C-alpha positions as CSV (number, residue, x, y, z in Angstrom):
1,X,13.3,11.3,32.7
2,X,14.5,7.8,31.8
3,X,11.7,7.3,29.4
4,X,12.5,10.6,27.7
5,X,16.2,9.5,27.3
6,X,15.2,6.2,25.8
7,X,12.7,7.8,23.4
8,X,15.3,10.4,22.3
9,X,17.9,7.6,21.8
10,X,15.3,5.6,19.8
11,X,14.5,8.6,17.6
12,X,18.3,9.1,17.0
13,X,18.7,5.5,15.9
14,X,15.9,5.7,13.5
15,X,17.8,8.2,11.5
16,X,20.8,5.9,11.2
17,X,18.8,3.1,9.4
18,X,19.7,3.1,5.7
19,X,16.7,3.8,3.5
20,X,16.3,1.5,0.5
21,X,14.6,2.9,-2.6
22,X,12.1,0.7,-4.3
23,X,12.1,0.8,-8.1
24,X,10.0,-0.7,-10.9
25,X,11.7,-3.1,-13.4
26,X,10.5,-5.0,-16.4
27,X,10.2,-8.8,-16.1
28,X,11.6,-9.3,-19.6
29,X,14.9,-7.7,-18.6
30,X,14.7,-4.7,-20.9
31,X,15.6,-1.4,-19.5
32,X,12.9,0.8,-18.0
33,X,12.9,4.5,-17.6
34,X,9.7,4.9,-15.5
35,X,9.7,8.7,-15.9
36,X,9.6,8.7,-19.7
37,X,8.1,5.3,-20.8
38,X,4.5,6.1,-22.0
39,X,3.4,2.4,-21.7
40,X,4.6,2.3,-18.1
41,X,2.9,5.6,-17.3
42,X,-0.4,4.5,-18.7
43,X,-0.2,1.1,-17.0
44,X,0.7,2.7,-13.7
45,X,-2.2,5.1,-13.9
46,X,-4.7,2.3,-14.8
47,X,-3.4,0.1,-12.0
48,X,-3.6,2.9,-9.4
49,X,-7.2,3.7,-10.5
50,X,-8.2,0.0,-10.2
51,X,-6.6,-0.1,-6.7
52,X,-8.5,3.0,-5.5
53,X,-11.8,1.5,-6.8
54,X,-11.1,-1.8,-5.1
55,X,-10.2,0.0,-1.8
56,X,-13.3,2.1,-2.0
57,X,-15.4,-1.0,-1.7
58,X,-14.1,-1.6,1.9
59,X,-16.8,-0.4,4.2
60,X,-15.8,2.6,6.4
61,X,-15.3,2.1,10.1
62,X,-18.6,2.3,12.0
63,X,-17.1,2.7,15.5
64,X,-15.7,6.2,16.0
65,X,-12.8,5.0,18.0
66,X,-9.4,6.1,16.7
67,X,-8.0,2.6,16.6
68,X,-10.9,1.3,14.5
69,X,-10.6,4.2,12.0
70,X,-6.8,3.7,11.8
71,X,-7.2,0.0,11.2
72,X,-9.8,0.5,8.5
73,X,-7.6,3.0,6.7
74,X,-4.6,0.6,7.0
75,X,-6.8,-2.1,5.5
76,X,-7.6,0.2,2.5
77,X,-3.9,1.1,2.1
78,X,-2.9,-2.5,2.1
79,X,-5.6,-3.3,-0.5
80,X,-4.5,-0.5,-2.7
81,X,-0.9,-1.7,-2.5
82,X,-1.8,-5.4,-3.2
83,X,-4.1,-4.5,-6.2
84,X,-1.5,-2.2,-7.7
85,X,1.3,-4.8,-7.4
86,X,-0.9,-7.5,-8.9
87,X,-2.0,-5.3,-11.8
88,X,1.6,-4.2,-12.5
89,X,2.9,-7.7,-12.4
90,X,0.3,-8.8,-14.9
91,X,1.5,-6.1,-17.2
92,X,5.1,-7.2,-16.9
93,X,6.5,-4.9,-14.1
94,X,7.7,-5.8,-10.7
95,X,9.1,-3.6,-7.9
96,X,12.5,-4.4,-6.4
97,X,15.0,-2.6,-4.1
98,X,17.1,0.0,-5.8
99,X,20.3,-2.0,-5.3
100,X,18.8,-5.1,-6.9
101,X,17.6,-3.2,-10.0
102,X,21.2,-2.1,-10.8
103,X,22.6,-5.6,-11.0
């Protein structure tokens, strides 16, 4: 019963943590409307495609254990994120927290 109470309290506290939104900004300081900027949209699409190609080169897990499969998928997700960030930064875009973008 005590474990259930602790778990319930932990789940309740997770909802209290403020969620920060990550947004893309231009490195040259010019304003960016990611929803309508065609250059940003094409760069984003190209970088995501490059990231998925890079992540697909990671071999799949050979051990059928759940932990191994989850670790391999996490590795692919980390690779996609790193390749996307690197590609976008080369194109002049960086991702920051939503509050930092408004300053």
